[in-house]
Structures are given as C-alpha cells and as structure tokens.
PDB file with SEQRES, HELIX, SHEET and CRYST1 records, atoms N, CA, C and O in Angstrom:
SEQRES   1 A   80  MET PHE GLY LEU PHE LYS ARG LYS LYS LYS GLU LYS LYS          
SEQRES   2 A   80  ALA PRO GLN LEU LEU ASP ILE ASP GLY GLN LEU LEU VAL          
SEQRES   3 A   80  GLU GLY ASP ARG VAL GLU VAL LEU ARG TYR GLU LEU GLY          
SEQRES   4 A   80  GLU CYS THR LEU THR LEU ASP GLY PHE HIS PHE TYR TYR          
SEQRES   5 A   80  GLU SER ILE ALA THR GLY GLU LYS ILE SER TYR ALA LYS          
SEQRES   6 A   80  MET ILE ASP ALA SER THR GLU GLN GLN LYS VAL LYS LYS          
SEQRES   7 A   80  LEU SER                                                      
HELIX    1 AA1 TYR A   63  MET A   66  5                                   4    
SHEET    1 AA1 2 LEU A  17  LEU A  18  0                                        
SHEET    2 AA1 2 LEU A  24  LEU A  25 -1                                        
SHEET    1 AA2 5 LYS A  60  SER A  62  0                                        
SHEET    2 AA2 5 HIS A  49  SER A  54 -1                                        
SHEET    3 AA2 5 GLY A  39  ASP A  46 -1                                        
SHEET    4 AA2 5 ARG A  30  VAL A  33 -1                                        
SHEET    5 AA2 5 VAL A  76  LYS A  78 -1                                        
CRYST1    1.000    1.000    1.000  90.00  90.00  90.00 P 1           1          
ATOM      1  N   MET A   1     -98.359  58.036 -94.417  1.00  0.00           N  
ATOM      2  CA  MET A   1     -99.453  57.352 -95.040  1.00  0.00           C  
ATOM      3  C   MET A   1     -98.941  56.023 -95.599  1.00  0.00           C  
ATOM      4  O   MET A   1     -98.127  56.013 -96.523  1.00  0.00           O  
ATOM      5  N   PHE A   2     -99.396  54.945 -95.065  1.00  0.00           N  
ATOM      6  CA  PHE A   2     -99.035  53.580 -95.451  1.00  0.00           C  
ATOM      7  C   PHE A   2     -97.555  53.243 -95.260  1.00  0.00           C  
ATOM      8  O   PHE A   2     -97.109  52.180 -95.694  1.00  0.00           O  
ATOM      9  N   GLY A   3     -96.794  54.117 -94.627  1.00  0.00           N  
ATOM     10  CA  GLY A   3     -95.395  53.825 -94.353  1.00  0.00           C  
ATOM     11  C   GLY A   3     -94.470  53.902 -95.549  1.00  0.00           C  
ATOM     12  O   GLY A   3     -93.386  53.320 -95.516  1.00  0.00           O  
ATOM     13  N   LEU A   4     -94.859  54.597 -96.601  1.00  0.00           N  
ATOM     14  CA  LEU A   4     -94.012  54.682 -97.793  1.00  0.00           C  
ATOM     15  C   LEU A   4     -92.873  55.683 -97.652  1.00  0.00           C  
ATOM     16  O   LEU A   4     -91.826  55.535 -98.283  1.00  0.00           O  
ATOM     17  N   PHE A   5     -93.076  56.681 -96.841  1.00  0.00           N  
ATOM     18  CA  PHE A   5     -92.103  57.770 -96.763  1.00  0.00           C  
ATOM     19  C   PHE A   5     -91.441  57.855 -95.395  1.00  0.00           C  
ATOM     20  O   PHE A   5     -91.282  58.944 -94.842  1.00  0.00           O  
ATOM     21  N   LYS A   6     -91.066  56.734 -94.863  1.00  0.00           N  
ATOM     22  CA  LYS A   6     -90.392  56.723 -93.571  1.00  0.00           C  
ATOM     23  C   LYS A   6     -88.961  57.193 -93.730  1.00  0.00           C  
ATOM     24  O   LYS A   6     -88.289  56.867 -94.708  1.00  0.00           O  
ATOM     25  N   ARG A   7     -88.506  57.958 -92.763  1.00  0.00           N  
ATOM     26  CA  ARG A   7     -87.120  58.420 -92.767  1.00  0.00           C  
ATOM     27  C   ARG A   7     -86.207  57.320 -92.265  1.00  0.00           C  
ATOM     28  O   ARG A   7     -86.524  56.605 -91.315  1.00  0.00           O  
ATOM     29  N   LYS A   8     -85.094  57.206 -92.909  1.00  0.00           N  
ATOM     30  CA  LYS A   8     -84.093  56.256 -92.448  1.00  0.00           C  
ATOM     31  C   LYS A   8     -83.304  56.917 -91.332  1.00  0.00           C  
ATOM     32  O   LYS A   8     -82.938  58.088 -91.427  1.00  0.00           O  
ATOM     33  N   LYS A   9     -83.047  56.166 -90.280  1.00  0.00           N  
ATOM     34  CA  LYS A   9     -82.271  56.709 -89.169  1.00  0.00           C  
ATOM     35  C   LYS A   9     -80.814  56.795 -89.570  1.00  0.00           C  
ATOM     36  O   LYS A   9     -80.246  55.844 -90.107  1.00  0.00           O  
ATOM     37  N   LYS A  10     -80.216  57.946 -89.304  1.00  0.00           N  
ATOM     38  CA  LYS A  10     -78.802  58.135 -89.606  1.00  0.00           C  
ATOM     39  C   LYS A  10     -77.967  57.502 -88.506  1.00  0.00           C  
ATOM     40  O   LYS A  10     -78.224  57.696 -87.317  1.00  0.00           O  
ATOM     41  N   GLU A  11     -76.980  56.756 -88.917  1.00  0.00           N  
ATOM     42  CA  GLU A  11     -76.089  56.110 -87.970  1.00  0.00           C  
ATOM     43  C   GLU A  11     -75.029  57.120 -87.531  1.00  0.00           C  
ATOM     44  O   GLU A  11     -74.352  57.722 -88.365  1.00  0.00           O  
ATOM     45  N   LYS A  12     -74.890  57.300 -86.218  1.00  0.00           N  
ATOM     46  CA  LYS A  12     -73.897  58.247 -85.714  1.00  0.00           C  
ATOM     47  C   LYS A  12     -72.511  57.637 -85.858  1.00  0.00           C  
ATOM     48  O   LYS A  12     -72.303  56.453 -85.592  1.00  0.00           O  
ATOM     49  N   LYS A  13     -71.569  58.468 -86.284  1.00  0.00           N  
ATOM     50  CA  LYS A  13     -70.188  58.023 -86.379  1.00  0.00           C  
ATOM     51  C   LYS A  13     -69.276  59.218 -86.176  1.00  0.00           C  
ATOM     52  O   LYS A  13     -69.691  60.365 -86.349  1.00  0.00           O  
ATOM     53  N   ALA A  14     -68.056  58.950 -85.816  1.00  0.00           N  
ATOM     54  CA  ALA A  14     -67.075  60.004 -85.589  1.00  0.00           C  
ATOM     55  C   ALA A  14     -66.694  60.656 -86.920  1.00  0.00           C  
ATOM     56  O   ALA A  14     -66.684  59.989 -87.954  1.00  0.00           O  
ATOM     57  N   PRO A  15     -66.383  61.949 -86.899  1.00  0.00           N  
ATOM     58  CA  PRO A  15     -66.005  62.628 -88.147  1.00  0.00           C  
ATOM     59  C   PRO A  15     -64.657  62.148 -88.665  1.00  0.00           C  
ATOM     60  O   PRO A  15     -63.834  61.639 -87.905  1.00  0.00           O  
ATOM     61  N   GLN A  16     -64.442  62.313 -89.956  1.00  0.00           N  
ATOM     62  CA  GLN A  16     -63.163  61.960 -90.565  1.00  0.00           C  
ATOM     63  C   GLN A  16     -62.277  63.200 -90.531  1.00  0.00           C  
ATOM     64  O   GLN A  16     -62.674  64.262 -91.011  1.00  0.00           O  
ATOM     65  N   LEU A  17     -61.087  63.069 -89.969  1.00  0.00           N  
ATOM     66  CA  LEU A  17     -60.184  64.205 -89.807  1.00  0.00           C  
ATOM     67  C   LEU A  17     -58.982  64.086 -90.735  1.00  0.00           C  
ATOM     68  O   LEU A  17     -58.454  62.993 -90.941  1.00  0.00           O  
ATOM     69  N   LEU A  18     -58.552  65.217 -91.292  1.00  0.00           N  
ATOM     70  CA  LEU A  18     -57.353  65.290 -92.122  1.00  0.00           C  
ATOM     71  C   LEU A  18     -56.419  66.329 -91.524  1.00  0.00           C  
ATOM     72  O   LEU A  18     -56.866  67.371 -91.045  1.00  0.00           O  
ATOM     73  N   ASP A  19     -55.108  66.044 -91.551  1.00  0.00           N  
ATOM     74  CA  ASP A  19     -54.158  67.033 -91.061  1.00  0.00           C  
ATOM     75  C   ASP A  19     -53.919  68.101 -92.124  1.00  0.00           C  
ATOM     76  O   ASP A  19     -54.539  68.068 -93.187  1.00  0.00           O  
ATOM     77  N   ILE A  20     -53.033  69.035 -91.848  1.00  0.00           N  
ATOM     78  CA  ILE A  20     -52.793  70.163 -92.744  1.00  0.00           C  
ATOM     79  C   ILE A  20     -52.228  69.731 -94.095  1.00  0.00           C  
ATOM     80  O   ILE A  20     -52.357  70.456 -95.082  1.00  0.00           O  
ATOM     81  N   ASP A  21     -51.596  68.541 -94.143  1.00  0.00           N  
ATOM     82  CA  ASP A  21     -51.047  68.014 -95.396  1.00  0.00           C  
ATOM     83  C   ASP A  21     -52.021  67.077 -96.106  1.00  0.00           C  
ATOM     84  O   ASP A  21     -51.699  66.551 -97.171  1.00  0.00           O  
ATOM     85  N   GLY A  22     -53.212  66.860 -95.532  1.00  0.00           N  
ATOM     86  CA  GLY A  22     -54.212  66.006 -96.152  1.00  0.00           C  
ATOM     87  C   GLY A  22     -54.125  64.543 -95.759  1.00  0.00           C  
ATOM     88  O   GLY A  22     -54.799  63.710 -96.365  1.00  0.00           O  
ATOM     89  N   GLN A  23     -53.316  64.201 -94.761  1.00  0.00           N  
ATOM     90  CA  GLN A  23     -53.200  62.819 -94.299  1.00  0.00           C  
ATOM     91  C   GLN A  23     -54.342  62.500 -93.335  1.00  0.00           C  
ATOM     92  O   GLN A  23     -54.718  63.338 -92.515  1.00  0.00           O  
ATOM     93  N   LEU A  24     -54.881  61.310 -93.432  1.00  0.00           N  
ATOM     94  CA  LEU A  24     -55.976  60.876 -92.580  1.00  0.00           C  
ATOM     95  C   LEU A  24     -55.495  60.706 -91.138  1.00  0.00           C  
ATOM     96  O   LEU A  24     -54.434  60.131 -90.896  1.00  0.00           O  
ATOM     97  N   LEU A  25     -56.278  61.209 -90.187  1.00  0.00           N  
ATOM     98  CA  LEU A  25     -55.962  61.072 -88.769  1.00  0.00           C  
ATOM     99  C   LEU A  25     -56.912  60.066 -88.143  1.00  0.00           C  
ATOM    100  O   LEU A  25     -58.114  60.088 -88.408  1.00  0.00           O  
ATOM    101  N   VAL A  26     -56.372  59.183 -87.313  1.00  0.00           N  
ATOM    102  CA  VAL A  26     -57.175  58.195 -86.594  1.00  0.00           C  
ATOM    103  C   VAL A  26     -56.815  58.256 -85.111  1.00  0.00           C  
ATOM    104  O   VAL A  26     -55.797  58.832 -84.729  1.00  0.00           O  
ATOM    105  N   GLU A  27     -57.659  57.658 -84.294  1.00  0.00           N  
ATOM    106  CA  GLU A  27     -57.442  57.656 -82.853  1.00  0.00           C  
ATOM    107  C   GLU A  27     -56.073  57.055 -82.522  1.00  0.00           C  
ATOM    108  O   GLU A  27     -55.688  56.023 -83.071  1.00  0.00           O  
ATOM    109  N   GLY A  28     -55.349  57.712 -81.620  1.00  0.00           N  
ATOM    110  CA  GLY A  28     -54.042  57.234 -81.194  1.00  0.00           C  
ATOM    111  C   GLY A  28     -52.886  57.860 -81.947  1.00  0.00           C  
ATOM    112  O   GLY A  28     -51.734  57.674 -81.554  1.00  0.00           O  
ATOM    113  N   ASP A  29     -53.155  58.604 -83.027  1.00  0.00           N  
ATOM    114  CA  ASP A  29     -52.073  59.259 -83.780  1.00  0.00           C  
ATOM    115  C   ASP A  29     -51.414  60.345 -82.936  1.00  0.00           C  
ATOM    116  O   ASP A  29     -52.071  61.035 -82.156  1.00  0.00           O  
ATOM    117  N   ARG A  30     -50.106  60.480 -83.112  1.00  0.00           N  
ATOM    118  CA  ARG A  30     -49.370  61.573 -82.472  1.00  0.00           C  
ATOM    119  C   ARG A  30     -49.237  62.693 -83.486  1.00  0.00           C  
ATOM    120  O   ARG A  30     -48.839  62.474 -84.630  1.00  0.00           O  
ATOM    121  N   VAL A  31     -49.578  63.903 -83.044  1.00  0.00           N  
ATOM    122  CA  VAL A  31     -49.578  65.056 -83.934  1.00  0.00           C  
ATOM    123  C   VAL A  31     -48.903  66.243 -83.255  1.00  0.00           C  
ATOM    124  O   VAL A  31     -48.799  66.305 -82.030  1.00  0.00           O  
ATOM    125  N   GLU A  32     -48.448  67.181 -84.079  1.00  0.00           N  
ATOM    126  CA  GLU A  32     -47.942  68.456 -83.578  1.00  0.00           C  
ATOM    127  C   GLU A  32     -49.036  69.482 -83.818  1.00  0.00           C  
ATOM    128  O   GLU A  32     -49.406  69.751 -84.961  1.00  0.00           O  
ATOM    129  N   VAL A  33     -49.554  70.053 -82.734  1.00  0.00           N  
ATOM    130  CA  VAL A  33     -50.642  71.020 -82.830  1.00  0.00           C  
ATOM    131  C   VAL A  33     -50.056  72.393 -83.141  1.00  0.00           C  
ATOM    132  O   VAL A  33     -49.112  72.839 -82.488  1.00  0.00           O  
ATOM    133  N   LEU A  34     -50.625  73.057 -84.145  1.00  0.00           N  
ATOM    134  CA  LEU A  34     -50.110  74.344 -84.587  1.00  0.00           C  
ATOM    135  C   LEU A  34     -50.864  75.523 -83.979  1.00  0.00           C  
ATOM    136  O   LEU A  34     -50.660  76.663 -84.397  1.00  0.00           O  
ATOM    137  N   ARG A  35     -51.716  75.274 -83.019  1.00  0.00           N  
ATOM    138  CA  ARG A  35     -52.452  76.319 -82.301  1.00  0.00           C  
ATOM    139  C   ARG A  35     -52.382  76.064 -80.801  1.00  0.00           C  
ATOM    140  O   ARG A  35     -52.087  74.949 -80.370  1.00  0.00           O  
ATOM    141  N   TYR A  36     -52.650  77.083 -80.015  1.00  0.00           N  
ATOM    142  CA  TYR A  36     -52.789  76.999 -78.556  1.00  0.00           C  
ATOM    143  C   TYR A  36     -51.536  76.529 -77.821  1.00  0.00           C  
ATOM    144  O   TYR A  36     -51.611  76.187 -76.641  1.00  0.00           O  
ATOM    145  N   GLU A  37     -50.400  76.504 -78.486  1.00  0.00           N  
ATOM    146  CA  GLU A  37     -49.123  76.136 -77.865  1.00  0.00           C  
ATOM    147  C   GLU A  37     -49.201  74.824 -77.073  1.00  0.00           C  
ATOM    148  O   GLU A  37     -48.679  74.730 -75.962  1.00  0.00           O  
ATOM    149  N   LEU A  38     -49.850  73.829 -77.648  1.00  0.00           N  
ATOM    150  CA  LEU A  38     -49.954  72.531 -76.986  1.00  0.00           C  
ATOM    151  C   LEU A  38     -48.770  71.626 -77.274  1.00  0.00           C  
ATOM    152  O   LEU A  38     -48.483  70.708 -76.505  1.00  0.00           O  
ATOM    153  N   GLY A  39     -48.084  71.881 -78.373  1.00  0.00           N  
ATOM    154  CA  GLY A  39     -46.936  71.048 -78.728  1.00  0.00           C  
ATOM    155  C   GLY A  39     -47.375  69.703 -79.277  1.00  0.00           C  
ATOM    156  O   GLY A  39     -48.282  69.626 -80.106  1.00  0.00           O  
ATOM    157  N   GLU A  40     -46.730  68.648 -78.813  1.00  0.00           N  
ATOM    158  CA  GLU A  40     -47.026  67.301 -79.291  1.00  0.00           C  
ATOM    159  C   GLU A  40     -48.227  66.743 -78.532  1.00  0.00           C  
ATOM    160  O   GLU A  40     -48.287  66.815 -77.305  1.00  0.00           O  
ATOM    161  N   CYS A  41     -49.180  66.187 -79.277  1.00  0.00           N  
ATOM    162  CA  CYS A  41     -50.419  65.679 -78.679  1.00  0.00           C  
ATOM    163  C   CYS A  41     -50.764  64.307 -79.233  1.00  0.00           C  
ATOM    164  O   CYS A  41     -50.229  63.869 -80.251  1.00  0.00           O  
ATOM    165  N   THR A  42     -51.672  63.645 -78.534  1.00  0.00           N  
ATOM    166  CA  THR A  42     -52.236  62.378 -78.977  1.00  0.00           C  
ATOM    167  C   THR A  42     -53.708  62.614 -79.284  1.00  0.00           C  
ATOM    168  O   THR A  42     -54.400  63.302 -78.534  1.00  0.00           O  
ATOM    169  N   LEU A  43     -54.186  62.045 -80.383  1.00  0.00           N  
ATOM    170  CA  LEU A  43     -55.589  62.161 -80.768  1.00  0.00           C  
ATOM    171  C   LEU A  43     -56.388  61.088 -80.039  1.00  0.00           C  
ATOM    172  O   LEU A  43     -56.118  59.897 -80.195  1.00  0.00           O  
ATOM    173  N   THR A  44     -57.375  61.508 -79.241  1.00  0.00           N  
ATOM    174  CA  THR A  44     -58.194  60.577 -78.481  1.00  0.00           C  
ATOM    175  C   THR A  44     -59.654  60.711 -78.906  1.00  0.00           C  
ATOM    176  O   THR A  44     -60.081  61.765 -79.380  1.00  0.00           O  
ATOM    177  N   LEU A  45     -60.405  59.639 -78.732  1.00  0.00           N  
ATOM    178  CA  LEU A  45     -61.814  59.603 -79.099  1.00  0.00           C  
ATOM    179  C   LEU A  45     -62.634  59.326 -77.853  1.00  0.00           C  
ATOM    180  O   LEU A  45     -62.390  58.354 -77.138  1.00  0.00           O  
ATOM    181  N   ASP A  46     -63.617  60.194 -77.597  1.00  0.00           N  
ATOM    182  CA  ASP A  46     -64.509  60.025 -76.450  1.00  0.00           C  
ATOM    183  C   ASP A  46     -65.930  60.013 -76.988  1.00  0.00           C  
ATOM    184  O   ASP A  46     -66.478  61.063 -77.323  1.00  0.00           O  
ATOM    185  N   GLY A  47     -66.525  58.843 -77.073  1.00  0.00           N  
ATOM    186  CA  GLY A  47     -67.843  58.722 -77.697  1.00  0.00           C  
ATOM    187  C   GLY A  47     -67.697  58.895 -79.196  1.00  0.00           C  
ATOM    188  O   GLY A  47     -67.074  58.065 -79.858  1.00  0.00           O  
ATOM    189  N   PHE A  48     -68.265  59.967 -79.739  1.00  0.00           N  
ATOM    190  CA  PHE A  48     -68.133  60.282 -81.161  1.00  0.00           C  
ATOM    191  C   PHE A  48     -67.420  61.614 -81.352  1.00  0.00           C  
ATOM    192  O   PHE A  48     -67.581  62.257 -82.389  1.00  0.00           O  
ATOM    193  N   HIS A  49     -66.632  62.036 -80.363  1.00  0.00           N  
ATOM    194  CA  HIS A  49     -65.980  63.337 -80.400  1.00  0.00           C  
ATOM    195  C   HIS A  49     -64.473  63.171 -80.198  1.00  0.00           C  
ATOM    196  O   HIS A  49     -64.034  62.506 -79.260  1.00  0.00           O  
ATOM    197  N   PHE A  50     -63.684  63.785 -81.092  1.00  0.00           N  
ATOM    198  CA  PHE A  50     -62.224  63.718 -81.001  1.00  0.00           C  
ATOM    199  C   PHE A  50     -61.676  64.846 -80.134  1.00  0.00           C  
ATOM    200  O   PHE A  50     -62.223  65.949 -80.103  1.00  0.00           O  
ATOM    201  N   TYR A  51     -60.582  64.547 -79.429  1.00  0.00           N  
ATOM    202  CA  TYR A  51     -59.864  65.526 -78.623  1.00  0.00           C  
ATOM    203  C   TYR A  51     -58.370  65.385 -78.889  1.00  0.00           C  
ATOM    204  O   TYR A  51     -57.879  64.293 -79.177  1.00  0.00           O  
ATOM    205  N   TYR A  52     -57.661  66.498 -78.788  1.00  0.00           N  
ATOM    206  CA  TYR A  52     -56.205  66.488 -78.809  1.00  0.00           C  
ATOM    207  C   TYR A  52     -55.748  66.631 -77.367  1.00  0.00           C  
ATOM    208  O   TYR A  52     -56.079  67.612 -76.700  1.00  0.00           O  
ATOM    209  N   GLU A  53     -54.985  65.651 -76.883  1.00  0.00           N  
ATOM    210  CA  GLU A  53     -54.503  65.673 -75.503  1.00  0.00           C  
ATOM    211  C   GLU A  53     -52.999  65.899 -75.506  1.00  0.00           C  
ATOM    212  O   GLU A  53     -52.238  65.115 -76.073  1.00  0.00           O  
ATOM    213  N   SER A  54     -52.587  66.982 -74.864  1.00  0.00           N  
ATOM    214  CA  SER A  54     -51.176  67.347 -74.815  1.00  0.00           C  
ATOM    215  C   SER A  54     -50.397  66.315 -74.011  1.00  0.00           C  
ATOM    216  O   SER A  54     -50.820  65.904 -72.931  1.00  0.00           O  
ATOM    217  N   ILE A  55     -49.266  65.907 -74.545  1.00  0.00           N  
ATOM    218  CA  ILE A  55     -48.416  64.930 -73.850  1.00  0.00           C  
ATOM    219  C   ILE A  55     -47.713  65.600 -72.673  1.00  0.00           C  
ATOM    220  O   ILE A  55     -47.535  64.985 -71.622  1.00  0.00           O  
ATOM    221  N   ALA A  56     -47.315  66.856 -72.846  1.00  0.00           N  
ATOM    222  CA  ALA A  56     -46.575  67.564 -71.800  1.00  0.00           C  
ATOM    223  C   ALA A  56     -47.463  67.989 -70.633  1.00  0.00           C  
ATOM    224  O   ALA A  56     -47.084  67.797 -69.478  1.00  0.00           O  
ATOM    225  N   THR A  57     -48.639  68.563 -70.908  1.00  0.00           N  
ATOM    226  CA  THR A  57     -49.468  69.125 -69.842  1.00  0.00           C  
ATOM    227  C   THR A  57     -50.730  68.337 -69.538  1.00  0.00           C  
ATOM    228  O   THR A  57     -51.315  68.522 -68.471  1.00  0.00           O  
ATOM    229  N   GLY A  58     -51.174  67.459 -70.443  1.00  0.00           N  
ATOM    230  CA  GLY A  58     -52.399  66.704 -70.235  1.00  0.00           C  
ATOM    231  C   GLY A  58     -53.660  67.475 -70.590  1.00  0.00           C  
ATOM    232  O   GLY A  58     -54.765  66.960 -70.416  1.00  0.00           O  
ATOM    233  N   GLU A  59     -53.519  68.704 -71.087  1.00  0.00           N  
ATOM    234  CA  GLU A  59     -54.668  69.528 -71.466  1.00  0.00           C  
ATOM    235  C   GLU A  59     -55.364  68.943 -72.690  1.00  0.00           C  
ATOM    236  O   GLU A  59     -54.708  68.469 -73.618  1.00  0.00           O  
ATOM    237  N   LYS A  60     -56.713  68.979 -72.687  1.00  0.00           N  
ATOM    238  CA  LYS A  60     -57.497  68.443 -73.802  1.00  0.00           C  
ATOM    239  C   LYS A  60     -58.177  69.592 -74.543  1.00  0.00           C  
ATOM    240  O   LYS A  60     -58.749  70.490 -73.926  1.00  0.00           O  
ATOM    241  N   ILE A  61     -58.105  69.551 -75.885  1.00  0.00           N  
ATOM    242  CA  ILE A  61     -58.752  70.540 -76.745  1.00  0.00           C  
ATOM    243  C   ILE A  61     -59.592  69.791 -77.772  1.00  0.00           C  
ATOM    244  O   ILE A  61     -59.144  68.787 -78.326  1.00  0.00           O  
ATOM    245  N   SER A  62     -60.799  70.269 -78.028  1.00  0.00           N  
ATOM    246  CA  SER A  62     -61.690  69.646 -78.997  1.00  0.00           C  
ATOM    247  C   SER A  62     -61.145  69.813 -80.409  1.00  0.00           C  
ATOM    248  O   SER A  62     -60.483  70.805 -80.714  1.00  0.00           O  
ATOM    249  N   TYR A  63     -61.429  68.836 -81.268  1.00  0.00           N  
ATOM    250  CA  TYR A  63     -60.988  68.905 -82.662  1.00  0.00           C  
ATOM    251  C   TYR A  63     -61.637  70.075 -83.389  1.00  0.00           C  
ATOM    252  O   TYR A  63     -61.071  70.581 -84.358  1.00  0.00           O  
ATOM    253  N   ALA A  64     -62.799  70.513 -82.950  1.00  0.00           N  
ATOM    254  CA  ALA A  64     -63.523  71.596 -83.617  1.00  0.00           C  
ATOM    255  C   ALA A  64     -62.761  72.920 -83.546  1.00  0.00           C  
ATOM    256  O   ALA A  64     -62.920  73.763 -84.429  1.00  0.00           O  
ATOM    257  N   LYS A  65     -61.948  73.117 -82.525  1.00  0.00           N  
ATOM    258  CA  LYS A  65     -61.165  74.347 -82.398  1.00  0.00           C  
ATOM    259  C   LYS A  65     -59.958  74.362 -83.326  1.00  0.00           C  
ATOM    260  O   LYS A  65     -59.313  75.400 -83.471  1.00  0.00           O  
ATOM    261  N   MET A  66     -59.640  73.242 -83.955  1.00  0.00           N  
ATOM    262  CA  MET A  66     -58.471  73.141 -84.821  1.00  0.00           C  
ATOM    263  C   MET A  66     -58.808  73.217 -86.297  1.00  0.00           C  
ATOM    264  O   MET A  66     -57.911  73.086 -87.131  1.00  0.00           O  
ATOM    265  N   ILE A  67     -60.061  73.423 -86.649  1.00  0.00           N  
ATOM    266  CA  ILE A  67     -60.459  73.451 -88.064  1.00  0.00           C  
ATOM    267  C   ILE A  67     -59.975  74.735 -88.720  1.00  0.00           C  
ATOM    268  O   ILE A  67     -60.222  75.831 -88.217  1.00  0.00           O  
ATOM    269  N   ASP A  68     -59.282  74.592 -89.853  1.00  0.00           N  
ATOM    270  CA  ASP A  68     -58.825  75.719 -90.648  1.00  0.00           C  
ATOM    271  C   ASP A  68     -59.979  76.155 -91.548  1.00  0.00           C  
ATOM    272  O   ASP A  68     -60.507  75.344 -92.310  1.00  0.00           O  
ATOM    273  N   ALA A  69     -60.373  77.417 -91.469  1.00  0.00           N  
ATOM    274  CA  ALA A  69     -61.548  77.904 -92.202  1.00  0.00           C  
ATOM    275  C   ALA A  69     -61.386  77.817 -93.712  1.00  0.00           C  
ATOM    276  O   ALA A  69     -62.369  77.582 -94.415  1.00  0.00           O  
ATOM    277  N   SER A  70     -60.188  77.998 -94.226  1.00  0.00           N  
ATOM    278  CA  SER A  70     -60.010  78.021 -95.678  1.00  0.00           C  
ATOM    279  C   SER A  70     -59.942  76.628 -96.299  1.00  0.00           C  
ATOM    280  O   SER A  70     -60.362  76.457 -97.443  1.00  0.00           O  
ATOM    281  N   THR A  71     -59.429  75.632 -95.587  1.00  0.00           N  
ATOM    282  CA  THR A  71     -59.265  74.289 -96.158  1.00  0.00           C  
ATOM    283  C   THR A  71     -60.158  73.231 -95.528  1.00  0.00           C  
ATOM    284  O   THR A  71     -60.263  72.129 -96.066  1.00  0.00           O  
ATOM    285  N   GLU A  72     -60.807  73.530 -94.401  1.00  0.00           N  
ATOM    286  CA  GLU A  72     -61.634  72.571 -93.662  1.00  0.00           C  
ATOM    287  C   GLU A  72     -60.830  71.412 -93.088  1.00  0.00           C  
ATOM    288  O   GLU A  72     -61.409  70.420 -92.645  1.00  0.00           O  
ATOM    289  N   GLN A  73     -59.499  71.524 -93.090  1.00  0.00           N  
ATOM    290  CA  GLN A  73     -58.649  70.498 -92.505  1.00  0.00           C  
ATOM    291  C   GLN A  73     -58.188  70.972 -91.125  1.00  0.00           C  
ATOM    292  O   GLN A  73     -58.377  72.133 -90.759  1.00  0.00           O  
ATOM    293  N   GLN A  74     -57.592  70.074 -90.380  1.00  0.00           N  
ATOM    294  CA  GLN A  74     -57.126  70.382 -89.040  1.00  0.00           C  
ATOM    295  C   GLN A  74     -55.794  71.132 -89.081  1.00  0.00           C  
ATOM    296  O   GLN A  74     -54.972  70.899 -89.967  1.00  0.00           O  
ATOM    297  N   LYS A  75     -55.586  72.035 -88.117  1.00  0.00           N  
ATOM    298  CA  LYS A  75     -54.334  72.766 -87.996  1.00  0.00           C  
ATOM    299  C   LYS A  75     -53.364  71.950 -87.124  1.00  0.00           C  
ATOM    300  O   LYS A  75     -52.897  72.410 -86.083  1.00  0.00           O  
ATOM    301  N   VAL A  76     -53.086  70.745 -87.581  1.00  0.00           N  
ATOM    302  CA  VAL A  76     -52.144  69.846 -86.914  1.00  0.00           C  
ATOM    303  C   VAL A  76     -51.298  69.171 -87.983  1.00  0.00           C  
ATOM    304  O   VAL A  76     -51.693  69.095 -89.146  1.00  0.00           O  
ATOM    305  N   LYS A  77     -50.151  68.692 -87.585  1.00  0.00           N  
ATOM    306  CA  LYS A  77     -49.273  67.977 -88.486  1.00  0.00           C  
ATOM    307  C   LYS A  77     -49.016  66.595 -87.893  1.00  0.00           C  
ATOM    308  O   LYS A  77     -48.543  66.475 -86.762  1.00  0.00           O  
ATOM    309  N   LYS A  78     -49.328  65.559 -88.658  1.00  0.00           N  
ATOM    310  CA  LYS A  78     -49.163  64.175 -88.208  1.00  0.00           C  
ATOM    311  C   LYS A  78     -47.688  63.838 -88.105  1.00  0.00           C  
ATOM    312  O   LYS A  78     -46.911  64.104 -89.022  1.00  0.00           O  
ATOM    313  N   LEU A  79     -47.308  63.246 -86.973  1.00  0.00           N  
ATOM    314  CA  LEU A  79     -45.927  62.807 -86.753  1.00  0.00           C  
ATOM    315  C   LEU A  79     -45.823  61.326 -87.093  1.00  0.00           C  
ATOM    316  O   LEU A  79     -46.725  60.546 -86.787  1.00  0.00           O  
ATOM    317  N   SER A  80     -44.724  60.945 -87.724  1.00  0.00           N  
ATOM    318  CA  SER A  80     -44.576  59.536 -88.076  1.00  0.00           C  
ATOM    319  C   SER A  80     -43.686  58.787 -87.126  1.00  0.00           C  
ATOM    320  O   SER A  80     -43.469  57.588 -87.299  1.00  0.00           O  
TER     321      SER A  80                                                      
END                                                                             
C-alpha cells in the first residue's frame, strides 16, 4: 500500500569462513584439511560457494562439509 513497506533486496555474498583457530580464511589460502584425508588444500571460490581443492589429488569438497557443529568454524588449519 503506497510503497511504504517494500522489502529491501538482500545482496548475495560469499560466507565468511574461520579456521579451527579462529583465523579468517579467504580465497587462495592454503589449508590443512582435518577431515576426508585430503591433506593440504587450496580454498577456491566458485560463484558464491567455497570449495577446498586438494593439491595432491585435485578432489574438491564443499566448505559446508567442513563445519564443526560445536564451534561453527571450519575443520581446517590455515598454513602460513
């Protein structure tokens, strides 16, 4: 009615990821994955979805499979 209660469109953006120690993860970071025996991986972004890509095998796993239920952080450790 008269345009007073229009919904604002939400801007889509990629989720913010934290490793097991609470460090911020960004695209291109090298991490050690603590699940699925992937070993060392690179964090890649495809659209608005993050993937962990294994350096050794090339296998890709979604970031959603790495969420720790108790802390809501990723089960990965950022390598420096």
